[in-house]
N, C-alpha and C positions, 0 to 999 in steps of 0.2 A: 507238466510237472513231473510226470514219471521219468521222462528222458532227462530232465534237469537233475533229478535226484541220482540217477544212474551215473551221469557225467561227473557230478560232485564226488560220488563215492569212488569212481575210477581215478579221479585226480588225487584225492586224499590218500587212498590206499596205495597208489603208485608212488607217491612221494615217501610214504612210510616204508614201503618195500625197498625203494632205492636207498633210503637212509640206513637200512640194515644190510642190504646186499653189497654195497660198495665196501664198507669196513670188513664184512665177512670175506669178500674176495681178496682184500689185502692180507687178511690174517691167514687165509688158506695158502696164498702164494708164499708168505713168510714161513709158514709151517713146512711147506714142501722144500724150501731152500734149507731150512734148519735140519730137516730130516736127511737131506742129501749130504750136507756138511758133517753131520754127526756120523754118518756111515763112513765118510772119508777119514775122519779122525780115528774111528775105530780100526779101519784097515791099516792106517799108518801106525797106530799104537800097537798093533799086533806084531809088528816087526821089531819093535824096540828091544824086547828081551833077546831076540836072535842076535842083534848087533852088539849087544853088551857082551855076549858070549864069544862071538866070532865075527870077523869081517872078511872071511874067505868068500870070494865071489861065488864059488860053486855052492857052498852051504847056504849063502843068502839067497841064491837063485832058487835052490830047492825049497827053502822056506817061503819065498815069494810065490812059487807055483802052488804050494799047498794051501795058501790063503784063498784061492779062487777069486782074485780081484779082477779078473778079466782084462789084464793088461793095463789097468788104470793106475797102478802103483809102481814107482821106480825108486831105487835106492842109489844115492850118490855116496860112494865109499870115500874115506879120507885119502886113499891113494889116487883119487880122481877117476877111478873106474866106475861105470854106471851099470847097475843091474836093472833090466827092464827098459821100457820106452819112456824117456823123459819128455816133458812138455814145458818145464819151467826154464826161464832164461838164466844166463850166468849172473846177471845183476841181482835177480831175485834170490838165487842160491847164495850168493855172497852176502846179501843182506840178512838172510835167515841164519847163516853161520855166525855173522857178526852179532846179531841180536841175542842169539842163544835161546830163543823161545819160538813156539809154534806161531805161524802166521798164515793168512789166506791172501792170495794174490789173484788179481783178475787177469785173464788172458783172453785173446779174441774168441777162442772156442769154449770158454767157460771159466771155471775157477780151479785153482790148484792150492792144495793144503800142504804146507811145508813144515815138517816136524824134525828139528835138529836133535841129534842124539850125541851126548857128550861121552866119549870113551875114556878109559883109564889113563891113557897117555896124552890127555888134553887134545886128542884129535876129535874132530866133529864129523859125523856122518849125517846126511840129510835124507829123510824119507819124504817123498812127494806123493800125494794122492790126488789124482785128477778127477774133477767132477764136470762132465759135459753140460753144456747149457740145457740140453733137453732133459737131463736128470734133475736139474734145478726146478723145472716146472712139471715134472711127472705127476699126473693125477689132478693137476690144477684145472685143466679144461673140463674134465668130467665133474669135478666138484662144483665148478661155476655153472655148468649146465644143470646140475641137480638143484642148486640154489635158485637158479633162474626159473626152473620149472615150478618149484615150490612158491616162489614169489608170484608167478603168473596165476597159479591156482588160487592163491589167496586173493589176488586182485579180482579174478573172475567170480570167486565165491562172494566177495563183498559186494560186487556189482549186482549179482543175482539176488542177494538178500535185500539190497537197497531197492531193486526193481520190484520185488515182492511186496515190500513195505509201501513203496510208492503206488503199486497197483491197488493195494487196499485203500490207501488214501484217495486215489483218483476215482476208484469205483464209488466210494461214498460221496465224493464231491459231484461226480457226474449224476448220480441218482438224485441228489438234492437239486442240482441245476435243472434236470429234466422235470422234476416235480414243479419247480418254480415256473419253467417254461409252459408246462401244461396248464397250470393255474392261470398264467398270464393269457393263455389262449381261450380261457373261459371254462375249463374243466374244473369246477370247484370240488369235485369228488376225489381229486388227486391226493394221494397220501404217499409218503415215503417210509421205507423201513430203516430206522436209525441204525447206522453201522459205522465202522471206521474208528479212528482215534476218539478219545472222550470228547474233544471239542466238536468234531463233526457229528458225533452221536447226539450231543446236546442240541446242536443246530437242527438236526433232523427231527428230534422230538419237539423243538420249538416251532418248526415249520408245520408239523401236524396240528399242534394246538392252535396256531394262527389260522390254518385252513378250516379247522372246526369252527372257530369263532366267526370267520368270514361267512361260512356256510350258514351258520345260525342267523347272522345279521341279515344276509340276503334273503334267506327263507322267510324271516319275519317280515321283511319289507314286501316280498311277493305275496305273502298271505294277506297282509293289509290291503294291497292293491287288488288282489283277487276278490276279497270280501267286499270292498267298496264297489268294484265293477259289477259283481253279481247283484248287489243290492240296488244298483242303478238299472239293471237290465229289465227287471220285471215291470217297474213303472214306465220305463222307456218303451217297452213293447205295447203296453196299454195305450200310451200316448200316440204311438204310431197308428194303432188300430183306430183310435179316435180321429186322427188326422185324415184317415181315408174317408171319413164320413162328412168332411167339410164341403164337399162339392168339387167343381171343376174350374172355379175362377182362379185368377192369377194369385190372389192372396193365399188361397188354400194350397196351391201348388208350391208357393214359397215356403209355407209352413211345413209341408210334407218333405221338401228338399232339406230344410233345416233339420227335421227329425231324422231323415236318412243319414245326413252327415254326422249328427250326434251319435247315431247308432253305430256307424262305422268306427268312430273313435272309441266308443265303449267296447266294441268287439276287439279292436286292436289292443286295448288295455287288458282285456281278458286273455288274449293270446300271449301277450307279453308276460302275464302272471303265471302262465303254464309252461314255462320253459323247462329245461332239463333238470333244474334243481328240484322242481316239484314232480318230476317223473322218475321215481326210483327204478323203474324197469329199464331205463336207458333207451335202447333202440327198439324195444318191443313192450307190449302191455297186454293186460287181460281185457279183451274186448267186452266180455260179459260184465265185468265190473264197471267199465266206462259207460256202457249203455245203461246199466242200472242207475249209476250216479246222475247221468244227464236226464233220465226220466224223472228221477226224484226232484231235480231242479225245476224242470218244466211243469211238473205236476201242479205246482202252486198256481201258476197262471191258468193251466187247463181247468182247474177246479173253479177259479174265479169266473171263467167264461162258460162254465157248465159244459165242458167238453168231456165226453166219455172216452176213456183211453184204456189200453190194455198192453201189458208187457209179458212176453213169453221167451223162453229159451235161455235165460241168464242164470239158471241154477248151476250150470257147469262152466268152468273156466274155459276160455278160448284165447290162446296167445296168438297175436298177430304181429308182424314186423313193422310196427308203426308206433311212434311215441304217443304217450297218453294225451299230450296236448293237441297233437294233430288229429287224432281220432275224435277227441272231444269237440274240436273246432268243426270237423265235418258233420258230426251229429247235430251240433247247434245250428249249423247252416241249414240242414234239411228240416229239422224240427221248427226252426224259425220261419221257414217258408209255409209250413202248415198253418201256423198262427197268423201269418200275414195275408195269405191268399185264400183262406177259407172263412166262411162266416162263423161267428160265435155259436157254440153249441155243436159244431161239427166234430164228430169223434175221429179218433185215429188209433192205429195199432202199431206197435214196435215189436218185432220178433227177431230172434237170433237163431240161425240154423247152423248146426255143426256138420261140415262135410269132411271127407277124407283129406283133401288137399287145400281147403279154403274154409273161410267163415263168411257167412252171408247175413248181413243185417238188412232187414226189410222194414221200411217205414211207409205206411199207406194210410190214406185218409178217405173220408166219405164225402169229400167236397166235389166241386164241379169238374175237377181235373184240369190238365193242361191241354189247350187246343193244339198248339204247335210244339210237339216234343223236340223236333230237331232244332228249332230256334232256341228252346229253353236251355239246351246243353251248350250253346255258344257263350263264351266268356263275355260278360257285359251286356248280354241280351236279356230283356225282361219285358213281359207284356203287362206288368202291373205297376210300373213306375219305380221299381226298386233298382238296386245296383246290378243285378244279374250275375253276381259273383258267388252266390251260395252253392249252386250245383257244381260250379267249376271248382270250388274249394274241395267239395266232396269227391269229385272225379279225380283230381290230382292226388288226393290222399289214397284213393283206392288203387290208382295206377302205380303209385310208388311202392306198393306191396306186390306188384305183379298181377293185380286184379283189374277190375273194371267197375264202371257205374252204369246201371241200366235203369231207365225211366220209362214207365208205361202206365197203363190204366189197370188198377187192381180190382179184386172181387168186390170191394166196398163201393165201387163206382167212381172213386176219385183217383188221384195220382198215387202211383206206387214207385218208390225209389229203392233200388237194391244196391247196397254197397257190398261188392264181392271182393273180399280181402284174402291175400295169401295167408297161409297158416304157418306158425312156427312149431317145429317138432318138439313136443314136451317130453319126449323120452330121454 
């Protein structure tokens, strides 16, 4: 668009400049010719009083020399004698004497002005003033060059102005297109700064209102989904624990598999409900707040199962380079293992430790612990009939921050899981 506007401005301004330049060039040329002819007439007229007084060749020659005509004026006396250097032909002279009035005749080298002078005895003298062709166009080239320069400057100025105006329009249009592209790629937090002409300014403001409305609608849908998913999770966990007591026959295994499948689907719904729209921190979050929120959620089930639990270290914020949804998923995976693989009434502790370059989240229980720690960390491996993905989810979340996952036996006698997360500089 910017290039098109500049080209349109160039074409229009060039046509306007030519429309004025061509007539001006003709006028300048005509003025130069008129100036040269007026000078020739003046020079010829200056000798008329001398011829009225005398036709003596010597006196006329002296008068001609005093005019400073540079040899361009000649006088044809009635006697046929010529003073000066003539350029006019005999036919032109005869015609001038016969007409009795001044005339201008064209010759190969320029123009000649013939001024007949009627004397007292009806004799006629003719004064000719020669105008070279170069004199007819003297100053015309310089004037045309100046006019062309002015025209070029005007054209360039108009193109520059059109380019600046086009840049303003293009900048606003590009910003609006970029905002639409970002929103199309899923970034619902994208907003644009309205700018440019009134129409694009209104379009930018309308885009922001649309984005706000879409964000509100999507946020509402995700809140409903998250609420339904969380309301399902507590009874589902209780159902899973009950299914573990059914025995080892084929029917009991089928029930447990169905419960596992349903739990995976619910977990997927919860993860979908925690996407970036529900994560105002963007690419980082406050680990202390996330840990506190997840313990509040799981505390209801812990109280139902008479599990003693303790939470420490969340009084001070701890920013980590992980989205809120990913950290919450890792916490839920580890805490879910505590409820799945330890008997009811088994207590657990969650602690958050602040280090200089990292944040460590420790989850340990007083259960029987994990017999094969190396096998437990392998994706899909489980010794209790589960999917074996919980610790792998937590490991990948920790490693994405430059940290690691450590699983060992803790002071309470059961399993201790340490999420060592990279830290975000809060300064």
